[in-house]
N, CA, C, O and the ligand as a Tripos MOL2 file, in Angstrom:
@<TRIPOS>MOLECULE
protein
  265   263    67     0     0
PROTEIN
NO_CHARGES

@<TRIPOS>ATOM
      1 N           0.8310   -1.2030    0.0000 N.3       1 MET1
      2 CA          0.0000    0.0000    0.0000 C.3       1 MET1
      3 C           0.8660    1.2540    0.0000 C.2       1 MET1
      4 O           1.8850    1.3120    0.6880 O.2       1 MET1
      5 N           0.4700    2.2260   -0.7500 N.am      2 SER2
      6 CA          1.1680    3.5090   -0.7380 C.3       2 SER2
      7 C           0.1600    4.6180   -0.5790 C.2       2 SER2
      8 O          -1.0170    4.4680   -0.9040 O.2       2 SER2
      9 N           0.6340    5.7150   -0.0840 N.am      3 ASN3
     10 CA         -0.2120    6.8770    0.0140 C.3       3 ASN3
     11 C           0.1620    7.9030   -1.0300 C.2       3 ASN3
     12 O           1.3260    8.2760   -1.1730 O.2       3 ASN3
     13 N          -0.8230    8.3420   -1.7410 N.am      4 TYR4
     14 CA         -0.6180    9.3800   -2.7310 C.3       4 TYR4
     15 C          -1.5600   10.5020   -2.3290 C.2       4 TYR4
     16 O          -2.6290   10.2680   -1.7650 O.2       4 TYR4
     17 N          -1.1500   11.7090   -2.6260 N.am      5 TYR5
     18 CA         -2.0210   12.8140   -2.2990 C.3       5 TYR5
     19 C          -2.1820   13.7150   -3.5030 C.2       5 TYR5
     20 O          -1.2140   14.0130   -4.2030 O.2       5 TYR5
     21 N          -3.3870   14.1400   -3.7370 N.am      6 ASP6
     22 CA         -3.5350   15.2380   -4.6800 C.3       6 ASP6
     23 C          -4.6380   16.1550   -4.2020 C.2       6 ASP6
     24 O          -5.4730   15.7750   -3.3820 O.2       6 ASP6
     25 N          -4.6300   17.3730   -4.7300 N.am      7 ASP7
     26 CA         -5.5470   18.3910   -4.2310 C.3       7 ASP7
     27 C          -6.9620   18.2350   -4.7830 C.2       7 ASP7
     28 O          -7.8750   18.9250   -4.3290 O.2       7 ASP7
     29 N          -7.1580   17.3520   -5.7430 N.am      8 ASN8
     30 CA         -8.5060   17.1290   -6.2590 C.3       8 ASN8
     31 C          -9.3020   16.2110   -5.3470 C.2       8 ASN8
     32 O         -10.4590   16.4810   -5.0250 O.2       8 ASN8
     33 N          -8.6710   15.1340   -4.9420 N.am      9 PHE9
     34 CA         -9.4040   14.1070   -4.2170 C.3       9 PHE9
     35 C          -8.8140   13.7680   -2.8650 C.2       9 PHE9
     36 O          -9.3260   12.8900   -2.1700 O.2       9 PHE9
     37 N          -7.7430   14.4510   -2.4760 N.am     10 GLY10
     38 CA         -7.1510   14.1690   -1.1830 C.3      10 GLY10
     39 C          -6.2560   12.9510   -1.2230 C.2      10 GLY10
     40 O          -5.5170   12.7440   -2.1850 O.2      10 GLY10
     41 N          -6.3230   12.1420   -0.1760 N.am     11 ASN11
     42 CA         -5.4430   10.9870   -0.0900 C.3      11 ASN11
     43 C          -5.9470    9.7900   -0.8690 C.2      11 ASN11
     44 O          -7.1340    9.4630   -0.8670 O.2      11 ASN11
     45 N          -5.0250    9.1660   -1.5160 N.am     12 TYR12
     46 CA         -5.3270    7.8990   -2.1530 C.3      12 TYR12
     47 C          -4.5890    6.8520   -1.3490 C.2      12 TYR12
     48 O          -3.4030    7.0060   -1.0560 O.2      12 TYR12
     49 N          -5.2760    5.8050   -0.9960 N.am     13 GLU13
     50 CA         -4.5610    4.6690   -0.4440 C.3      13 GLU13
     51 C          -4.5650    3.6240   -1.5250 C.2      13 GLU13
     52 O          -5.5980    3.0510   -1.8690 O.2      13 GLU13
     53 N          -3.3900    3.3920   -2.0500 N.am     14 MET14
     54 CA         -3.3690    2.5260   -3.2060 C.3      14 MET14
     55 C          -2.5840    1.2790   -2.9890 C.2      14 MET14
     56 O          -1.5380    1.2440   -2.3410 O.2      14 MET14
     57 N          -3.1410    0.2670   -3.5610 N.am     15 ASN15
     58 CA         -2.4830   -0.9950   -3.6380 C.3      15 ASN15
     59 C          -1.8390   -1.0310   -5.0150 C.2      15 ASN15
     60 O          -2.5320   -0.9160   -6.0250 O.2      15 ASN15
     61 N          -0.5290   -1.1880   -5.0650 N.am     16 GLU16
     62 CA          0.1530   -1.0940   -6.3580 C.3      16 GLU16
     63 C          -0.2660   -2.1770   -7.3580 C.2      16 GLU16
     64 O           0.0060   -2.0530   -8.5520 O.2      16 GLU16
     65 N          -0.9170   -3.2240   -6.8820 N.am     17 ASP17
     66 CA         -1.4190   -4.2190   -7.8470 C.3      17 ASP17
     67 C          -2.5620   -3.6430   -8.6570 C.2      17 ASP17
     68 O          -2.8500   -4.0940   -9.7650 O.2      17 ASP17
     69 N          -3.2050   -2.6440   -8.0870 N.am     18 ARG18
     70 CA         -4.3670   -2.0880   -8.7770 C.3      18 ARG18
     71 C          -3.9130   -0.9960   -9.7330 C.2      18 ARG18
     72 O          -4.0090    0.1950   -9.4370 O.2      18 ARG18
     73 N          -3.4250   -1.4200  -10.8640 N.am     19 ASP19
     74 CA         -2.8640   -0.4930  -11.8430 C.3      19 ASP19
     75 C          -3.8200    0.6190  -12.2300 C.2      19 ASP19
     76 O          -3.4040    1.7580  -12.4410 O.2      19 ASP19
     77 N          -5.0860    0.2920  -12.3210 N.am     20 GLU20
     78 CA         -6.0380    1.3010  -12.8010 C.3      20 GLU20
     79 C          -6.1360    2.4800  -11.8430 C.2      20 GLU20
     80 O          -6.3640    3.6100  -12.2760 O.2      20 GLU20
     81 N          -5.9660    2.2300  -10.5460 N.am     21 THR21
     82 CA         -6.0100    3.3250   -9.5720 C.3      21 THR21
     83 C          -4.7950    4.2180   -9.7250 C.2      21 THR21
     84 O          -4.9070    5.4440   -9.7040 O.2      21 THR21
     85 N          -3.6240    3.5930   -9.8800 N.am     22 VAL22
     86 CA         -2.3840    4.3430  -10.0660 C.3      22 VAL22
     87 C          -2.4580    5.1460  -11.3580 C.2      22 VAL22
     88 O          -2.0660    6.3120  -11.4030 O.2      22 VAL22
     89 N          -2.9630    4.5100  -12.3970 N.am     23 GLU23
     90 CA         -3.1200    5.2000  -13.6720 C.3      23 GLU23
     91 C          -4.0660    6.3800  -13.5540 C.2      23 GLU23
     92 O          -3.8150    7.4520  -14.1040 O.2      23 GLU23
     93 N          -5.1500    6.1710  -12.8350 N.am     24 PHE24
     94 CA         -6.1200    7.2360  -12.6230 C.3      24 PHE24
     95 C          -5.4660    8.4180  -11.9190 C.2      24 PHE24
     96 O          -5.6600    9.5730  -12.2990 O.2      24 PHE24
     97 N          -4.6900    8.1060  -10.8890 N.am     25 TYR25
     98 CA         -3.9890    9.1530  -10.1500 C.3      25 TYR25
     99 C          -3.0830    9.9600  -11.0690 C.2      25 TYR25
    100 O          -3.0890   11.1900  -11.0430 O.2      25 TYR25
    101 N          -2.3010    9.2480  -11.8840 N.am     26 HIS26
    102 CA         -1.3670    9.9510  -12.7710 C.3      26 HIS26
    103 C          -2.1060   10.7550  -13.8350 C.2      26 HIS26
    104 O          -1.6680   11.8370  -14.2240 O.2      26 HIS26
    105 N          -3.2130   10.2240  -14.2940 N.am     27 GLU27
    106 CA         -4.0520   10.9070  -15.2650 C.3      27 GLU27
    107 C          -4.5860   12.2230  -14.6730 C.2      27 GLU27
    108 O          -4.5610   13.2700  -15.3190 O.2      27 GLU27
    109 N          -5.0650   12.1340  -13.4380 N.am     28 VAL28
    110 CA         -5.5900   13.3190  -12.7510 C.3      28 VAL28
    111 C          -4.4840   14.3590  -12.5860 C.2      28 VAL28
    112 O          -4.6970   15.5500  -12.8120 O.2      28 VAL28
    113 N          -3.2890   13.8880  -12.1850 N.am     29 GLN29
    114 CA         -2.1560   14.8020  -12.0140 C.3      29 GLN29
    115 C          -1.8020   15.4980  -13.3270 C.2      29 GLN29
    116 O          -1.5110   16.6930  -13.3570 O.2      29 GLN29
    117 N          -1.8340   14.7270  -14.4020 N.am     30 LYS30
    118 CA         -1.4840   15.2550  -15.7160 C.3      30 LYS30
    119 C          -2.4560   16.3580  -16.1290 C.2      30 LYS30
    120 O          -2.0670   17.3570  -16.7330 O.2      30 LYS30
    121 N          -3.7320   16.1530  -15.7900 N.am     31 ARG31
    122 CA         -4.7450   17.1140  -16.2050 C.3      31 ARG31
    123 C          -4.9220   18.2620  -15.2180 C.2      31 ARG31
    124 O          -5.7360   19.1580  -15.4400 O.2      31 ARG31
    125 N          -4.1580   18.2320  -14.1280 N.am     32 SER32
    126 CA         -4.2740   19.2780  -13.1210 C.3      32 SER32
    127 C          -3.3470   20.4460  -13.4170 C.2      32 SER32
    128 O          -2.2670   20.2810  -13.9840 O.2      32 SER32
    129 N          -3.7810   21.5910  -13.0310 N.am     33 VAL33
    130 CA         -2.9770   22.7990  -13.2170 C.3      33 VAL33
    131 C          -2.8930   23.5490  -11.8930 C.2      33 VAL33
    132 O          -3.7340   23.3570  -11.0150 O.2      33 VAL33
    133 N          -1.8830   24.4030  -11.7470 N.am     34 TRP34
    134 CA         -1.7630   25.2050  -10.5360 C.3      34 TRP34
    135 C          -2.7890   26.3180  -10.5520 C.2      34 TRP34
    136 O          -2.8300   27.1360  -11.4720 O.2      34 TRP34
    137 N          -3.6090   26.3350   -9.5290 N.am     35 LYS35
    138 CA         -4.6350   27.3750   -9.4140 C.3      35 LYS35
    139 C          -4.6830   27.8390   -7.9710 C.2      35 LYS35
    140 O          -4.1440   27.1990   -7.0680 O.2      35 LYS35
    141 N          -5.3450   28.9700   -7.7830 N.am     36 VAL36
    142 CA         -5.5430   29.4650   -6.4320 C.3      36 VAL36
    143 C          -6.9550   29.0730   -6.0210 C.2      36 VAL36
    144 O          -7.9200   29.3820   -6.7200 O.2      36 VAL36
    145 N          -7.0740   28.3990   -4.8990 N.am     37 CYS37
    146 CA         -8.3710   27.9620   -4.4080 C.3      37 CYS37
    147 C          -9.2530   29.1790   -4.1460 C.2      37 CYS37
    148 O          -8.8170   30.1540   -3.5340 O.2      37 CYS37
    149 N         -10.5050   29.1110   -4.6170 N.am     38 SER38
    150 CA        -11.3830   30.2800   -4.5030 C.3      38 SER38
    151 C         -11.8530   30.5070   -3.0690 C.2      38 SER38
    152 O         -12.3920   31.5690   -2.7590 O.2      38 SER38
    153 N         -11.6580   29.5340   -2.1990 N.am     39 ILE39
    154 CA        -12.0990   29.6950   -0.8100 C.3      39 ILE39
    155 C         -10.9490   30.0560    0.1220 C.2      39 ILE39
    156 O         -10.9820   31.0960    0.7810 O.2      39 ILE39
    157 N          -9.9220   29.1900    0.1780 N.am     40 CYS40
    158 CA         -8.8640   29.4450    1.1600 C.3      40 CYS40
    159 C          -7.7010   30.2390    0.5840 C.2      40 CYS40
    160 O          -6.8400   30.7020    1.3320 O.2      40 CYS40
    161 N          -7.6630   30.4060   -0.7520 N.am     41 GLY41
    162 CA         -6.6050   31.1800   -1.3670 C.3      41 GLY41
    163 C          -5.2610   30.4760   -1.4570 C.2      41 GLY41
    164 O          -4.2560   31.0880   -1.8180 O.2      41 GLY41
    165 N          -5.2440   29.1730   -1.1260 N.am     42 GLU42
    166 CA         -4.0050   28.4020   -1.2450 C.3      42 GLU42
    167 C          -3.7250   28.0960   -2.7110 C.2      42 GLU42
    168 O          -4.6380   27.9930   -3.5300 O.2      42 GLU42
    169 N          -2.4500   27.9560   -3.0170 N.am     43 ARG43
    170 CA         -2.0730   27.5490   -4.3570 C.3      43 ARG43
    171 C          -2.1120   26.0190   -4.3910 C.2      43 ARG43
    172 O          -1.3750   25.3510   -3.6670 O.2      43 ARG43
    173 N          -2.9680   25.4910   -5.2280 N.am     44 VAL44
    174 CA         -3.1500   24.0410   -5.2630 C.3      44 VAL44
    175 C          -3.1270   23.5410   -6.6950 C.2      44 VAL44
    176 O          -3.3650   24.2880   -7.6440 O.2      44 VAL44
    177 N          -2.8360   22.2600   -6.8210 N.am     45 LYS45
    178 CA         -2.8170   21.6700   -8.1610 C.3      45 LYS45
    179 C          -4.1130   20.8910   -8.3490 C.2      45 LYS45
    180 O          -4.2860   19.8000   -7.8060 O.2      45 LYS45
    181 N          -5.0040   21.4650   -9.1160 N.am     46 ILE46
    182 CA         -6.3180   20.8610   -9.3000 C.3      46 ILE46
    183 C          -6.7160   20.8410  -10.7700 C.2      46 ILE46
    184 O          -6.1130   21.5190  -11.6020 O.2      46 ILE46
    185 N          -7.7330   20.0570  -11.0700 N.am     47 MET47
    186 CA         -8.2610   19.9750  -12.4250 C.3      47 MET47
    187 C          -8.7020   21.3680  -12.8700 C.2      47 MET47
    188 O          -9.2020   22.1540  -12.0650 O.2      47 MET47
    189 N          -8.5140   21.6700  -14.1660 N.am     48 SER48
    190 CA         -8.7510   23.0360  -14.6260 C.3      48 SER48
    191 C         -10.1970   23.4870  -14.4510 C.2      48 SER48
    192 O         -10.4500   24.6880  -14.3540 O.2      48 SER48
    193 N         -11.1590   22.5520  -14.4060 N.am     49 HIS49
    194 CA        -12.5540   22.9650  -14.2240 C.3      49 HIS49
    195 C         -12.9460   23.0870  -12.7560 C.2      49 HIS49
    196 O         -14.0800   23.4510  -12.4450 O.2      49 HIS49
    197 N         -11.9960   22.7780  -11.8310 N.am     50 TYR50
    198 CA        -12.2620   22.9400  -10.4070 C.3      50 TYR50
    199 C         -11.7790   24.3130   -9.9620 C.2      50 TYR50
    200 O         -10.8610   24.8750  -10.5590 O.2      50 TYR50
    201 N         -12.3920   24.8510   -8.9210 N.am     51 ASP51
    202 CA        -11.8480   26.0960   -8.3930 C.3      51 ASP51
    203 C         -11.6750   26.0450   -6.8810 C.2      51 ASP51
    204 O         -11.3760   27.0560   -6.2440 O.2      51 ASP51
    205 N         -11.8660   24.8600   -6.3150 N.am     52 LYS52
    206 CA        -11.6860   24.6940   -4.8690 C.3      52 LYS52
    207 C         -10.7890   23.4940   -4.5980 C.2      52 LYS52
    208 O         -10.8120   22.5030   -5.3280 O.2      52 LYS52
    209 N          -9.9910   23.6050   -3.5240 N.am     53 CYS53
    210 CA         -9.1330   22.4870   -3.1790 C.3      53 CYS53
    211 C          -9.9160   21.4290   -2.4020 C.2      53 CYS53
    212 O         -11.0410   21.6590   -1.9570 O.2      53 CYS53
    213 N          -9.2870   20.2680   -2.2540 N.am     54 ASN54
    214 CA         -9.9510   19.1670   -1.5740 C.3      54 ASN54
    215 C         -10.3090   19.4790   -0.1250 C.2      54 ASN54
    216 O         -11.3790   19.0840    0.3390 O.2      54 ASN54
    217 N          -9.4390   20.1770    0.5940 N.am     55 SER55
    218 CA         -9.7480   20.4580    2.0040 C.3      55 SER55
    219 C         -10.9850   21.3330    2.1310 C.2      55 SER55
    220 O         -11.7860   21.1410    3.0460 O.2      55 SER55
    221 N         -11.1490   22.2910    1.2250 N.am     56 CYS56
    222 CA        -12.3350   23.1390    1.2820 C.3      56 CYS56
    223 C         -13.5900   22.3440    0.9300 C.2      56 CYS56
    224 O         -14.6400   22.5450    1.5400 O.2      56 CYS56
    225 N         -13.4890   21.4490   -0.0420 N.am     57 CYS57
    226 CA        -14.6320   20.6130   -0.3900 C.3      57 CYS57
    227 C         -15.0220   19.7330    0.7910 C.2      57 CYS57
    228 O         -16.2030   19.5560    1.0870 O.2      57 CYS57
    229 N         -14.0170   19.1890    1.4560 N.am     58 ASP58
    230 CA        -14.2710   18.3770    2.6510 C.3      58 ASP58
    231 C         -15.0190   19.1750    3.6980 C.2      58 ASP58
    232 O         -15.9960   18.7020    4.2780 O.2      58 ASP58
    233 N         -14.5500   20.3920    3.9340 N.am     59 ARG59
    234 CA        -15.1800   21.2430    4.9350 C.3      59 ARG59
    235 C         -16.6240   21.5420    4.5580 C.2      59 ARG59
    236 O         -17.5020   21.5840    5.4200 O.2      59 ARG59
    237 N         -16.8670   21.7490    3.2630 N.am     60 MET60
    238 CA        -18.2330   22.0230    2.8280 C.3      60 MET60
    239 C         -19.1200   20.8120    3.0440 C.2      60 MET60
    240 O         -20.2740   20.9330    3.4560 O.2      60 MET60
    241 N         -18.5600   19.6320    2.7550 N.am     61 GLU61
    242 CA        -19.3210   18.4070    2.9760 C.3      61 GLU61
    243 C         -19.6620   18.2330    4.4460 C.2      61 GLU61
    244 O         -20.7080   17.6820    4.7900 O.2      61 GLU61
    245 N         -18.7710   18.7070    5.3120 N.am     62 ASN62
    246 CA        -19.0200   18.5940    6.7380 C.3      62 ASN62
    247 C         -19.8880   19.7330    7.2740 C.2      62 ASN62
    248 O         -20.0750   19.8750    8.4820 O.2      62 ASN62
    249 N         -20.4040   20.5260    6.3660 N.am     63 GLY63
    250 CA        -21.3900   21.5180    6.7510 C.3      63 GLY63
    251 C         -20.8470   22.8570    7.2130 C.2      63 GLY63
    252 O         -21.5570   23.6430    7.8400 O.2      63 GLY63
    253 N         -19.5660   23.1160    6.8950 N.am     64 TRP64
    254 CA        -19.0230   24.4260    7.2470 C.3      64 TRP64
    255 C         -19.6550   25.4810    6.3650 C.2      64 TRP64
    256 O         -19.9310   25.2380    5.1900 O.2      64 TRP64
    257 N         -19.8770   26.6200    6.9180 N.am     65 GLN65
    258 CA        -20.4170   27.7230    6.1370 C.3      65 GLN65
    259 C         -19.3150   28.7190    5.8260 C.2      65 GLN65
    260 O         -18.4650   29.0160    6.6650 O.2      65 GLN65
    261 N         -19.3490   29.2260    4.6030 N.am     66 PHE66
    262 CA        -18.3680   30.2360    4.2270 C.3      66 PHE66
    263 C         -19.0520   31.5720    3.9660 C.2      66 PHE66
    264 O         -18.3850   32.5520    3.6350 O.2      66 PHE66
    265 ZN         -9.1160   25.6080   -0.4010 Zn       67 ZN67
@<TRIPOS>BOND
     1     1     2 1
     2     2     3 1
     3     3     4 2
     4     3     5 am
     5     5     6 1
     6     6     7 1
     7     7     8 2
     8     7     9 am
     9     9    10 1
    10    10    11 1
    11    11    12 2
    12    11    13 am
    13    13    14 1
    14    14    15 1
    15    15    16 2
    16    15    17 am
    17    17    18 1
    18    18    19 1
    19    19    20 2
    20    19    21 am
    21    21    22 1
    22    22    23 1
    23    23    24 2
    24    23    25 am
    25    25    26 1
    26    26    27 1
    27    27    28 2
    28    27    29 am
    29    29    30 1
    30    30    31 1
    31    31    32 2
    32    31    33 am
    33    33    34 1
    34    34    35 1
    35    35    36 2
    36    35    37 am
    37    37    38 1
    38    38    39 1
    39    39    40 2
    40    39    41 am
    41    41    42 1
    42    42    43 1
    43    43    44 2
    44    43    45 am
    45    45    46 1
    46    46    47 1
    47    47    48 2
    48    47    49 am
    49    49    50 1
    50    50    51 1
    51    51    52 2
    52    51    53 am
    53    53    54 1
    54    54    55 1
    55    55    56 2
    56    55    57 am
    57    57    58 1
    58    58    59 1
    59    59    60 2
    60    59    61 am
    61    61    62 1
    62    62    63 1
    63    63    64 2
    64    63    65 am
    65    65    66 1
    66    66    67 1
    67    67    68 2
    68    67    69 am
    69    69    70 1
    70    70    71 1
    71    71    72 2
    72    71    73 am
    73    73    74 1
    74    74    75 1
    75    75    76 2
    76    75    77 am
    77    77    78 1
    78    78    79 1
    79    79    80 2
    80    79    81 am
    81    81    82 1
    82    82    83 1
    83    83    84 2
    84    83    85 am
    85    85    86 1
    86    86    87 1
    87    87    88 2
    88    87    89 am
    89    89    90 1
    90    90    91 1
    91    91    92 2
    92    91    93 am
    93    93    94 1
    94    94    95 1
    95    95    96 2
    96    95    97 am
    97    97    98 1
    98    98    99 1
    99    99   100 2
   100    99   101 am
   101   101   102 1
   102   102   103 1
   103   103   104 2
   104   103   105 am
   105   105   106 1
   106   106   107 1
   107   107   108 2
   108   107   109 am
   109   109   110 1
   110   110   111 1
   111   111   112 2
   112   111   113 am
   113   113   114 1
   114   114   115 1
   115   115   116 2
   116   115   117 am
   117   117   118 1
   118   118   119 1
   119   119   120 2
   120   119   121 am
   121   121   122 1
   122   122   123 1
   123   123   124 2
   124   123   125 am
   125   125   126 1
   126   126   127 1
   127   127   128 2
   128   127   129 am
   129   129   130 1
   130   130   131 1
   131   131   132 2
   132   131   133 am
   133   133   134 1
   134   134   135 1
   135   135   136 2
   136   135   137 am
   137   137   138 1
   138   138   139 1
   139   139   140 2
   140   139   141 am
   141   141   142 1
   142   142   143 1
   143   143   144 2
   144   143   145 am
   145   145   146 1
   146   146   147 1
   147   147   148 2
   148   147   149 am
   149   149   150 1
   150   150   151 1
   151   151   152 2
   152   151   153 am
   153   153   154 1
   154   154   155 1
   155   155   156 2
   156   155   157 am
   157   157   158 1
   158   158   159 1
   159   159   160 2
   160   159   161 am
   161   161   162 1
   162   162   163 1
   163   163   164 2
   164   163   165 am
   165   165   166 1
   166   166   167 1
   167   167   168 2
   168   167   169 am
   169   169   170 1
   170   170   171 1
   171   171   172 2
   172   171   173 am
   173   173   174 1
   174   174   175 1
   175   175   176 2
   176   175   177 am
   177   177   178 1
   178   178   179 1
   179   179   180 2
   180   179   181 am
   181   181   182 1
   182   182   183 1
   183   183   184 2
   184   183   185 am
   185   185   186 1
   186   186   187 1
   187   187   188 2
   188   187   189 am
   189   189   190 1
   190   190   191 1
   191   191   192 2
   192   191   193 am
   193   193   194 1
   194   194   195 1
   195   195   196 2
   196   195   197 am
   197   197   198 1
   198   198   199 1
   199   199   200 2
   200   199   201 am
   201   201   202 1
   202   202   203 1
   203   203   204 2
   204   203   205 am
   205   205   206 1
   206   206   207 1
   207   207   208 2
   208   207   209 am
   209   209   210 1
   210   210   211 1
   211   211   212 2
   212   211   213 am
   213   213   214 1
   214   214   215 1
   215   215   216 2
   216   215   217 am
   217   217   218 1
   218   218   219 1
   219   219   220 2
   220   219   221 am
   221   221   222 1
   222   222   223 1
   223   223   224 2
   224   223   225 am
   225   225   226 1
   226   226   227 1
   227   227   228 2
   228   227   229 am
   229   229   230 1
   230   230   231 1
   231   231   232 2
   232   231   233 am
   233   233   234 1
   234   234   235 1
   235   235   236 2
   236   235   237 am
   237   237   238 1
   238   238   239 1
   239   239   240 2
   240   239   241 am
   241   241   242 1
   242   242   243 1
   243   243   244 2
   244   243   245 am
   245   245   246 1
   246   246   247 1
   247   247   248 2
   248   247   249 am
   249   249   250 1
   250   250   251 1
   251   251   252 2
   252   251   253 am
   253   253   254 1
   254   254   255 1
   255   255   256 2
   256   255   257 am
   257   257   258 1
   258   258   259 1
   259   259   260 2
   260   259   261 am
   261   261   262 1
   262   262   263 1
   263   263   264 2
@<TRIPOS>SUBSTRUCTURE
     1 MET1         2 RESIDUE 1 A MET
     2 SER2         6 RESIDUE 1 A SER
     3 ASN3        10 RESIDUE 1 A ASN
     4 TYR4        14 RESIDUE 1 A TYR
     5 TYR5        18 RESIDUE 1 A TYR
     6 ASP6        22 RESIDUE 1 A ASP
     7 ASP7        26 RESIDUE 1 A ASP
     8 ASN8        30 RESIDUE 1 A ASN
     9 PHE9        34 RESIDUE 1 A PHE
    10 GLY10       38 RESIDUE 1 A GLY
    11 ASN11       42 RESIDUE 1 A ASN
    12 TYR12       46 RESIDUE 1 A TYR
    13 GLU13       50 RESIDUE 1 A GLU
    14 MET14       54 RESIDUE 1 A MET
    15 ASN15       58 RESIDUE 1 A ASN
    16 GLU16       62 RESIDUE 1 A GLU
    17 ASP17       66 RESIDUE 1 A ASP
    18 ARG18       70 RESIDUE 1 A ARG
    19 ASP19       74 RESIDUE 1 A ASP
    20 GLU20       78 RESIDUE 1 A GLU
    21 THR21       82 RESIDUE 1 A THR
    22 VAL22       86 RESIDUE 1 A VAL
    23 GLU23       90 RESIDUE 1 A GLU
    24 PHE24       94 RESIDUE 1 A PHE
    25 TYR25       98 RESIDUE 1 A TYR
    26 HIS26      102 RESIDUE 1 A HIS
    27 GLU27      106 RESIDUE 1 A GLU
    28 VAL28      110 RESIDUE 1 A VAL
    29 GLN29      114 RESIDUE 1 A GLN
    30 LYS30      118 RESIDUE 1 A LYS
    31 ARG31      122 RESIDUE 1 A ARG
    32 SER32      126 RESIDUE 1 A SER
    33 VAL33      130 RESIDUE 1 A VAL
    34 TRP34      134 RESIDUE 1 A TRP
    35 LYS35      138 RESIDUE 1 A LYS
    36 VAL36      142 RESIDUE 1 A VAL
    37 CYS37      146 RESIDUE 1 A CYS
    38 SER38      150 RESIDUE 1 A SER
    39 ILE39      154 RESIDUE 1 A ILE
    40 CYS40      158 RESIDUE 1 A CYS
    41 GLY41      162 RESIDUE 1 A GLY
    42 GLU42      166 RESIDUE 1 A GLU
    43 ARG43      170 RESIDUE 1 A ARG
    44 VAL44      174 RESIDUE 1 A VAL
    45 LYS45      178 RESIDUE 1 A LYS
    46 ILE46      182 RESIDUE 1 A ILE
    47 MET47      186 RESIDUE 1 A MET
    48 SER48      190 RESIDUE 1 A SER
    49 HIS49      194 RESIDUE 1 A HIS
    50 TYR50      198 RESIDUE 1 A TYR
    51 ASP51      202 RESIDUE 1 A ASP
    52 LYS52      206 RESIDUE 1 A LYS
    53 CYS53      210 RESIDUE 1 A CYS
    54 ASN54      214 RESIDUE 1 A ASN
    55 SER55      218 RESIDUE 1 A SER
    56 CYS56      222 RESIDUE 1 A CYS
    57 CYS57      226 RESIDUE 1 A CYS
    58 ASP58      230 RESIDUE 1 A ASP
    59 ARG59      234 RESIDUE 1 A ARG
    60 MET60      238 RESIDUE 1 A MET
    61 GLU61      242 RESIDUE 1 A GLU
    62 ASN62      246 RESIDUE 1 A ASN
    63 GLY63      250 RESIDUE 1 A GLY
    64 TRP64      254 RESIDUE 1 A TRP
    65 GLN65      258 RESIDUE 1 A GLN
    66 PHE66      262 RESIDUE 1 A PHE
    67 ZN67       265 GROUP 0 **** ****
């Protein structure tokens, strides 16, 4: 098992036998660009159609109000 992190989806816990997960991770990284999160203002690497980082999305899911 390895831990991978990206700003789109947070932590990945991956089993290296599962090639499709690793491939998915690399695919997401390839399509990600450096942007400034519209909520916290952090510089994050996210998909070009996203404007919020994973931590902010998590907080929203947990019912935080902005
Ligand atoms: Zn953020």
